[in-house]
GUSE-911808 format. One record per residue: residue in three letters; x, y, z of N, C-alpha, C in turn. Coordinates in steps of 0.1 Angstrom, whole numbers, plus 2048, in hexadecimal, padded with zeros to 3 digits. Each point is the difference from the previous one (the first is absolute). Layout:
<rs>
ALAXYZXYZXYZ;...
</rs>
This chain:
<rs>
MET64E48A3EC80080080E7FF810804;MET8078087F980080F8037F18057FE;LYS7FA7FB7F77F28067FE7F77FC80A;HIS8017F28067F87FC80B80480880D;PHE80D80280180380A80C7FB80D7FE;ILE8018077F67F980D7FE7F17FF803;LYS7FA7F57FA7F17FF8017FC800810;TYR8087F58077FD80080D80280B809;SER80C8077FB80380B8097F680A7FF;VAL7FB8037F47F480A7FD7F47FC808;VAL7FC7F47FF7F47FB80780180380F;PHE80C7FD80680280180E800810804;ALA8068077F780080F8037F2805800;ILE7F97FC7F67F08037FF7FA7FC80D;GLY8027F48047FA7FB80C80280880D;VAL80E80480180380780A7FA80E800;PHE8008067F57F980E7FE7F27FE805;LEU7F87F67FA7F37FF8047FD7FE80F;PHE8097F88068007FD80E80080E808;VAL80A8067FC80380D8077F480A7FD;PHE7FC8007F47F480A7FE7F47FD806;VAL7FC7F28017F57FD80880180480D;GLY80C7FE80780280480F7FE80F801;LEU8048077F67FF80F8027F18057FF;ILE7F87F97F87F28057FF7F67FA80A;LEU8067F78077F67FA80A7FB80880A;PRO7F48008037FA80980C8057FC80E;ASN8018098088047FC80E7F37FC808;ASN8017F48047F27F980680380080F;ASN80A80780680180080F7F3809805;PRO7FC7FD80B7F580880680480C806;VAL80E80080480780C80680B8027F9;ARG7FF80A7F780C8027F680980B807;SER80C7FF7FA80B80A8057FC80F7FF;VAL8098088077FE80E8018018077F1;ASP8077F87F78018067F27F28037FA;TYR7F57F98047F38017FB7F980C805;SER8078088097FA80B80580280B7F6;LEU8077FE7F680480A7F57F28057FA;VAL7F67F77FD7F48047FB7F9809808;ALA7FF7FE80C7FA80B80B80780C800;LYS80D7FF7FF80780D8017FE8097F2;HIS8007F87F57FC8087F47F3806800;ASN7F67FA8077F380580180080C808;LEU8087FF80C80180D80880680B7F9;LEU8097FE7F780880A7F97F68067F5;GLN7F77F87FA7F78057F67F4807807;GLN7FC7FB80B7F480780680580E806;ASN80B80180580580C80580480B7F6;LYS7F78087FB8038087F580580E804;GLN7FD80280D80580E80580F7FF804;PRO80880A80180E8008048027F880C;LYS8097F78008037F780B80E7FC802;VAL8047FA80B80D7FC8038007F17FD;VAL80A7FC7F88027F27FC80F7FC804;LEU7FE7F580A80C7FB8058047F37F7;THR80D8007FD8037F47F780F7FC803;GLY8037F47FC80E7FA8037FD7F1802;GLY8087FB8078007F28047F87FC80C;SER8037F68077F97FA80C80380B80C;ASN80B8077FF80380A80A7F5809802;VAL7F98037F47F48098007F37FA803;VAL7FC7F47FA7F47FA8038007FB80F;PHE80C7FC8068007FE80F80380C808;GLY80280A7FA80780C8087F680C804;PHE7F38007FC7F880C8037F37FC804;ASN7FB80B8087F17FF8037FC80D7FA;SER7FA7FD7F47FC80C7F77F5809806;GLN7F87FA80A7F880980680680C808;ILE80B7FC80580780B80880580C7F6;LEU8047FC7F48058097F67F58077FB;GLN7F57FA7FD7F48077FA7FA80980A;ASP8007FD80D7FC80980B80880D801;ASP80D7FD7FF80A80B8038018097F3;LEU7FE7FB7F48028077F37F58057FB;ASN7F47FB8037F38037F98017FD7F1;TYR8057F57FD8027FA7F27FA7F3802;PRO7F97FB7F67FE7F17FF80D7FA7FD;VAL8027F480780D7F87FE7FD7F27FB;VAL8087FC7F77FF7F27FA8107FA802;ASN8007F380580D7FA8018007F57F5;HIS8088047F58007F87F580A7F4800;ALA80980080B80B7F77FF7FD7F1803;ILE8077F77FC7FE7F280380E7F9803;HIS8087FF7F680C7F880180C8067F9;ALA80B80080680D8077FA8047F77F3;GLY7FE7F28018057F87F67F98027F2;TYR7F68098007FA8027F380A80A7F9;GLY80A8068068088087F97FC80F801;LEU8098098017FB80F8017FA8057F3;LYS8067FB7F47FB8047F47F07FD7FD;TYR7FD7F28057F27FC7FF7F8807809;ILE80380280D7F980780A7FB80D7FC;ILE80A8087FB7FD80E7FD7F88017F3;GLU8037F87F67F88007F47F27FB801;ASP7FE7F880A7F37FC8047F780B805;VAL80680780B7F980B8077FF80C7F5;LEU8088037F680080A7F87F48007F8;GLN7F97F57FE7F47FF7F87F4807806;PHE80280380D7F580680980380D804;VAL80B8067FD80480D8077F780B7F7;ASN7FA80980A7F980B7FB80580D804;GLU7FB80B7FA80580E8047FD801810;GLY8098068067FF80580E8047F380A;ASP8037F47FA8047F480980F804805;VAL8027F880B80D8018078057F2801;ILE80A7FD7F88057F280180C7FE808;VAL8007F880B80B7FE8088077F37FF;LEU80B7FF7FB8067F37FD80B7FC80A;SER7FF7F680680C7FB80A8047F27F9;PRO80B8017F98067F47FB8087F9809;GLU8007F28008097F880980E8037F9;TYR80A80080980E8027FD8057F67F4;SER7FB7F48018047F77F77FD8037F2;HIS7F680A7FE7FD8057F280A8077FA;PHE80A80580780A8087FA80C7F87FD;ILE8007F280380C7F87FF7FD7F77F4;GLY80A7FF7F67FF7F67F57F48037F7;ASP7F97F67FB7F58017F77F37FD809;ASN80080180D7F47FD8097F48097FC;TYR80380B7FA7F48097FD7F87FA7F4;TYR8057F77F97F87F97F57F77F5806;GLY8027FC80D7F77F68058057F2800;LYS7FB7F88088037F28017F37F8800;GLU8017F48067F47F67FE7F2805806;PRO80080980A7F38068047F98087F5;LEU8088057F67F98067F57F77F87F8;LEU8027F28007F87F77FA7F37FE807;PHE80080180C7F38018087F880B7FC;SER80680D8007F880A7FD7FB8007F1;LEU8077FC7F87FA7FE7F17F67F6800;THR7FF7F68097F57F68007F4807804;VAL80180880B7F58088047FB80A7F7;LYS8088067F97FC80A7F68087FE7F3;PRO7FB7F67F88067FE7F280180B7F8;SER7F880A80080080C7F780C807803;ASN8077FF80C80C80880280D7FA7F9;LEU7FD7F57F880B7FC7F780580B7F7;LYS7F78097FD80380C7F680C809807;LEU8027FE80D80980980780E7FA801;ILE8007F27FB80E7F98018098037F5;SER80D8038038098027F68087F47FE;PHE8098007F68087F37FD8097FD80C;GLN80680B80680A7FE80B7F87FA80C;GLN7F38038027F97FA80C7FD7F27FC;LEU7FB7FE7F47FF7F27FC80B7F7802;ALA80C8057FC80C7F98018047FE80F;SER7FC8098088037FE8107F67F6806;ILE7F47FD7FB7F77F68068007F37F9;SER8078007F47FE7F37F88057F4807;GLU80A8028088057F48077F77F9809;PHE7F58098057F77FB80A7F37FA7FA;ILE7FE8017F47F47FE7F97FD7F0801;PRO80A7F77FC7FC7F28007FD7FB80F;GLN80680380A7FC7FB80D7F4808804;PHE7FE80D7FD7F38068057F57F87F8;SER8007FD7F57F57F87F87FE7F3807;PHE80C7FA8037FF7F18057F880080E;ASP80480B8087F980280D7F18027FF;LYS7FD8087F57F18037FF7F87F47FC;ILE8067F87F77FA7F47FC7FE7F680B;LYS80B7FF8098007F780C7F5804809;SER80080D8037F680580A7F27FE7FA;PHE7FE8037F47F27FE7F97FC7F1801;VAL8087F87FD7FD7F17FE7FE7FB80F;TYR80780480A7FE7FC80D7F3805806;ASN7FC80C7FC7F38058077F47F87F9;LYS8027FE7F37F57F77F97FF7F2806;ALA80C7FA8018007F28047FA80080F;LYS8038098097FA7FF80D7F2805801;ASN7FB8057F47F28047FF7FD80C809;LYS80A8058047FF80D80780E8097FF;PRO7FE80D80080B8087FE80B7FD80B;ARG80D8027FC80B7FE80C80080E806;ARG80180080C80380D80880E805801;THR80380C80080C8058008067FE80F;ASN80D8048018067FE80E7F980A80B;SER7FC80C7FB7FB8098097F28047FA;GLU7F47FF8087F48057FB7FE80D804;LYS8098068087FD80F80480A8097FA;ASN80C7FE8008098097FB8067FC7F2;TYR80680A7F98057FE7F37F47FA7F5;THR7F58048027F67FB7F87F880E7F8;GLU7F87FC7F77F880B7F97F6808809;PHE7FE7F880C7F680480A80780880C;SER80D8027FF80880680B80080F7FE;ILE7FA8067F680080D7FC7F4808804;ASN80280C8077F68078037FA8097F6;LYS7F780A8037F98087F580A80A7FA;PHE80B80180580980A7FB80D7F87F7;GLY7FF7F380280B7F97FA80B7FB808;ASP80080580E8097FB8097FF7F1804;HIS80B7F98028007F48077FE80280F;TYR7F57FC8057FD80380D7FE7F580B;THR7FF7F47FB7FB7F580880A7FB80A;HIS80D8047FD80C7FD80980280A80C;TRP7F980B80080280C8098007FC80D;ASP7F77F88057FF7FB80F8087F3803;ASP8067FA7F68057F380280F802807;LYS8057F680580D80080680B7FE7F6;ASN80B80680380B8017F68057F17FE;GLU8027FD7F38077F47FD80F8017FE;ASP8087F57FF80E8007FE80380A7F5;LEU80880A80380380A7F780A7FB7F5;LYS7FC8027F38097FC7F580880D7FC;LEU80D7FE80180A80B7FD8047FE7F1;TYR80480C7FA8047FF7F180E8057FF;ASN8067FB7F580E8067FB7FE8047F3;PHE80080D7FD7FF8037F280B8097FC;ASN80C7FF80580C8077FB8037FE7F2;GLY80480A7FA8037FF7F180380E7FB;VAL8028007F380380D7F97F38067FC;VAL7FE80D8017F48087FC8008017F2;ASN7F37FB7FB7FD8027F17FA80C7FD;VAL8098097F97FC80E7FE7F28017F6;ASP8007F77F97F57FE7F57F2801806;VAL8007FA80D7F38018077FC80E803;ILE80A8088047FD80E8037FC8097F4;GLU8067FB7F67FC8087F27F27FB7FD;PHE7FD7F58027F17FC7FE7F780780A;LEU80580280C7F68098097FF80D7FA;ASN80C8057FC7FF80E7FA7F48027F5;SER8017F67F77F67FF7F67F17FE805;VAL8007F980B7F17FE8077FC80E805;ASN8098078077FE80D8057FB80A7F5;ASP8067FF7F47FB8097F57F27FB7FC;GLN7FE7F37FF7F27FC7FC7F680480A;ILE8037FF80D7F78048097FD810801;LYS80A8077FE7FF80F8007F78037F3;ARG8017FA7F47F88027F47F07FD803;LYS7FE7F780A7F37FD8037FA80A80A;GLY80880A8047FC80880A7FF7FB80E;ALA80A7F78038007F980D80D803806;LYS8027FC80D80C8028078077F1804;PHE80D8018008087F480180A80180B;PHE7FF7F880B80A80080B8067F2803;ILE80D8008048067F380480180280F;SER7FC7F58068037FF80E8067F3803;PHE80A8008098097F38037F77F6807;PRO8037F37FE7F87F68048037FE811;SER7F67FA8068037FC80F8087F47FF;LEU80A80080A8097F78018057FC80E;CYS8027F48058037FD80D80E804801;ARG80480280D80E80680280B7F57FE;SER7FE7F48028087F57FD8047FF7F2;THR7F68017F78047FF7F280580E7FA;TYR7FD80B80780580C7FC80F7FF802;THR8057FC80C80E7FF8048087F77F8;LYS7FA7F57FC8067F77F78028057F1;ASN7F88097FC8008057F380380F7FE;LYS80580680B80180F8018078057F5;LYS80C7FB7FC8088057F67F88027F3;THR7F97F67FB7F98007F57F4808800;ILE7F980180B7F480A80380680E7FE;LEU80A80280580680F7FF8048047F2;ALA8057F57F98048027F27F48027F7;ILE7F47F98037F48027F87FB80E803;GLU7FF80580D7FD80E8048088097F8;LYS80D7FF7FF8098097FA7FC8007F1;ALA7FE7F67FA7FF7FF7F27F18067FC;LEU7F77FD8097F38077FE80080F800;LYS80880580980180F8018098057F5;LYS80A7F97FC8098047F57F98017F2;TYR7F97F57FD7FB7FD7F27F08037FE;GLY7FA80080C7F28018007FA80F7FE;ASN7F68017F87F980F8007F4800805;PHE7FC7F780B7F480080780180480E;ASN7F480280680080380E8027F4809;ILE80980180A8037F480A7FC80780F;LEU7F67F98057FB80480C8087FF80C;ASP8097F78018067FC80C80D7FA7FD;SER8067FA80A80D7F97FF7FE7F3805;PRO8087F57FC7FF7F28057FE7FF80F;LYS8098088097FF7FF80E7F3803806;ASP7F88097F87F38048057F77F5801;HIS8027F57F97F77F48008077F3804;VAL80A8028078067F48087FA7FF80E;TYR7F97F68027FA7FE80D8067F4808;LYS7FC7FF80C8057F580A7FB7F27FA;ASP8077F68007FB7F37FC7F47FC806;VAL7FD80480D7F47FB8067F38077F9;LEU8018097F77F58067FA7FE7FA7F1;PHE8067F57FE7FE7F77F47FA7F4802;TYR7F67FB7F67F97F58028087F37FD;ASP8047FE7F38077F47FD80B8017F7;THR80280B7F980C8037F880580F803;SER80C8037FA80580C8027F980D7FB;TYR7F67FD7F77F880A7FA7F3801806;HIS7FA7F58077F28018037FE80480E;LEU7FB80C8027FD80580D7F47F9806;ASN8007FF80E7F47FB8087F780C801;GLY7F67FD8087F580B80380680D806;ASP8097FE80A80780C8068068087F6;GLY8087F87F880B8077F77F88087F5;VAL7F47F97FC7F88057F57FB80E804;SER7FB80180C7FC80E80680A80A800;ILE80D7FC80480A8098018048057F2;ARG8017F77F78058057F27F58087F9;SER7F37FC8027F68077FA7FF80F805;LYS80280280D80080D80580C8087FB;LYS80B7FA7FF80D8057FB7FE8057F2;LEU7FB7F77F77FE8057F27F680B7FE;ALA7F57FF8097F780B7FE80680D804;SER80880180980780C8048098057F4;GLU8087F67FA8098047F57F78067F5;LEU7F47F97FD7F98057F47F980E802;LYS7FC80380C7F780A80380680D7FA;GLY80D80380180680C7FB8008007F1;GLN8007F47F98017FF7F37F38017F7;LEU7F47FF8097F38007F97F980D802;LYS80780A8057F980D8018018097F4;
</rs>
């Protein structure tokens, strides 16, 4: 009886493993894929721009937060917006861009505040999307990152299989909820998400990220600063854009993060959290995503902050 139980348990486990594995390797057959797939274009931009450039990175506060044409015109530097999603985790975001840093580059990082709380800087489910787009980035993943995303793998795999089968059965690919925003085609020649700039604001999603600051994240940023310096490049931190309502709800934690960055960090900080707190009306759909008017204001402000640093 025990032998049969063990045998069937092993067979079941192998079956589950194969099911999950198949889901992970299936191609995405949607005609309009998610914004995650813009990573390929962003990598191409970074590879093609060999001359000294400004590279903006972070989470969606960055990809939704800038008109890089404004920065490029003001700074006389080529600009690439590398950012996509905060859920990738700060560790992955930075290690991905580090592959492309050259001498003379200026790296401007705007982390989301949640990156400094708990183990969020290791990444969550969205990291699986990025690894699907760029499987070679598996080499960047540590054991801690794998542990952080492991709980999402079965559901992620199942959803991919379900989507793939649905599209095949209908004999035409299923379309995403939005064929305009949040897709791989929502990115301009700089890497900015631009298709929402003229849209009306949607219901604003507010966030609560109160918690204890993880100082290990700042130590990680110190090591990143050292790596970038060795490459002959510059590294700056700029605080993320945030709507006033969410700032008010999380002010205590935000100020604690700022204090910890100043106390433990050995890198250059361009501004303060208040410098990028804007009226709610300047945000498109979430606390981090500026609309067209907000993007212009923030871009001009960052250009002004950087000018003195690039002389």
